[in-house]
C-alpha positions in Angstrom: 0.0 0.0 -0.2 2.9 2.2 0.6 4.1 2.6 -3.1 0.6 3.2 -3.9 0.2 6.1 -1.6 3.5 7.7 -2.8 1.9 7.8 -6.2 -1.0 9.4 -4.9 1.2 12.2 -3.2 3.1 12.6 -6.5 -0.5 12.8 -8.3 -1.5 15.6 -5.8 1.7 17.4 -6.5 1.2 17.3 -10.1 -2.3 18.4 -10.0 -1.1 21.7 -7.8 1.7 22.1 -10.4 -1.0 22.2 -13.1 -2.2 25.4 -11.2 1.0 26.9 -10.7 1.4 26.1 -7.3 4.8 27.4 -5.8 7.4 25.7 -3.7 5.7 22.1 -3.8 7.3 19.6 -1.7 6.5 16.1 -0.6 7.5 14.8 2.8 7.6 11.2 4.0 6.4 11.3 7.5 6.0 7.3 8.0 7.3 6.6 11.3 7.0 10.2 12.6 3.2 10.4 12.8 0.0 8.4 12.9 -1.7 11.2 11.2 -0.7 10.1 7.5 2.2 8.8 5.7 2.7 11.6 3.2 2.4 15.3 3.1 2.2 17.4 0.1 2.9 21.0 0.8 2.5 24.0 -1.8 1.8 27.7 -1.9 -0.5 30.1 -3.9 -0.3 33.7 -4.4 -3.9 34.6 -3.6 -6.9 33.1 -2.0 -8.3 32.6 -5.5 -5.3 30.6 -6.5 -5.2 28.5 -3.3 -8.9 27.5 -3.9 -8.1 26.5 -7.5 -5.2 24.5 -6.4 -7.1 22.7 -3.8 -10.1 22.0 -6.2 -7.7 20.6 -8.7 -6.0 18.4 -6.1 -9.4 17.1 -4.9 -10.6 16.4 -8.3 -7.5 14.5 -9.5 -7.4 12.5 -6.4 -11.0 11.4 -6.6 -10.5 10.7 -10.3 -7.7 8.4 -9.5 -9.9 6.6 -7.1 -8.6 8.0 -3.7 -11.4 9.1 -1.4 -11.2 12.5 -0.1 -12.2 12.5 3.4 -12.4 16.2 4.0 -11.2 19.5 3.1 -10.8 22.1 5.6 -10.1 25.9 5.3 -11.4 26.4 1.7 -13.7 29.4 2.3 -10.9 31.3 3.8 -8.3 29.9 1.4 -5.5 30.9 3.6 -4.5 27.3 4.6 -6.5 24.4 2.9 -6.1 20.9 4.2 -7.1 17.9 2.0 -7.4 14.8 3.9 -7.1 11.9 1.7 -6.0 9.6 4.5 -2.6 8.4 4.1 -1.8 11.6 2.0 -2.5 14.9 3.4 -2.1 17.9 1.2 -1.6 21.4 2.4 -2.2 24.4 0.2 -1.1 27.8 1.8 -1.2 31.3 0.9 2.3 32.3 0.8 2.1 34.4 4.1 0.6 31.6 5.9 3.2 29.0 4.8 6.0 31.2 5.9 4.3 31.7 9.2 3.3 28.1 10.2 6.6 26.6 8.5 5.5 23.2 8.5 8.8 22.3 6.7 10.5 23.3 10.1 8.0 21.6 12.2 8.4 18.3 10.3 12.2 18.6 9.8 12.8 14.8 10.6 10.9 14.1 7.5 12.5 12.9 4.4 11.8 15.1 1.5 10.9 13.1 -1.7 11.4 13.9 -5.3 8.3 14.7 -7.3 9.4 13.6 -10.7 
């Protein structure tokens, strides 16, 4: 199941890239958390772009057969969290990403190549 989940994380990253998300990274958090196995983090320049990225990720994940369990923060579009079970996607507005700095919080996680 782990190989399949990393593929879903890559699909989410690609969907974000299709909407011109910035600074896309994938983190392998297996063994560090029971929350999920993979985080995908990315940024948008505006609330409109953050919403577009979130919608594209949700749509592509569902199209590939992964159930999206929930999406939080969509209306405010400062930090949208898309819960796909073992893959969690964080779509930030640039300012919020700098403020919350999840890369630092999860600095023990291994960063994965998106390609």
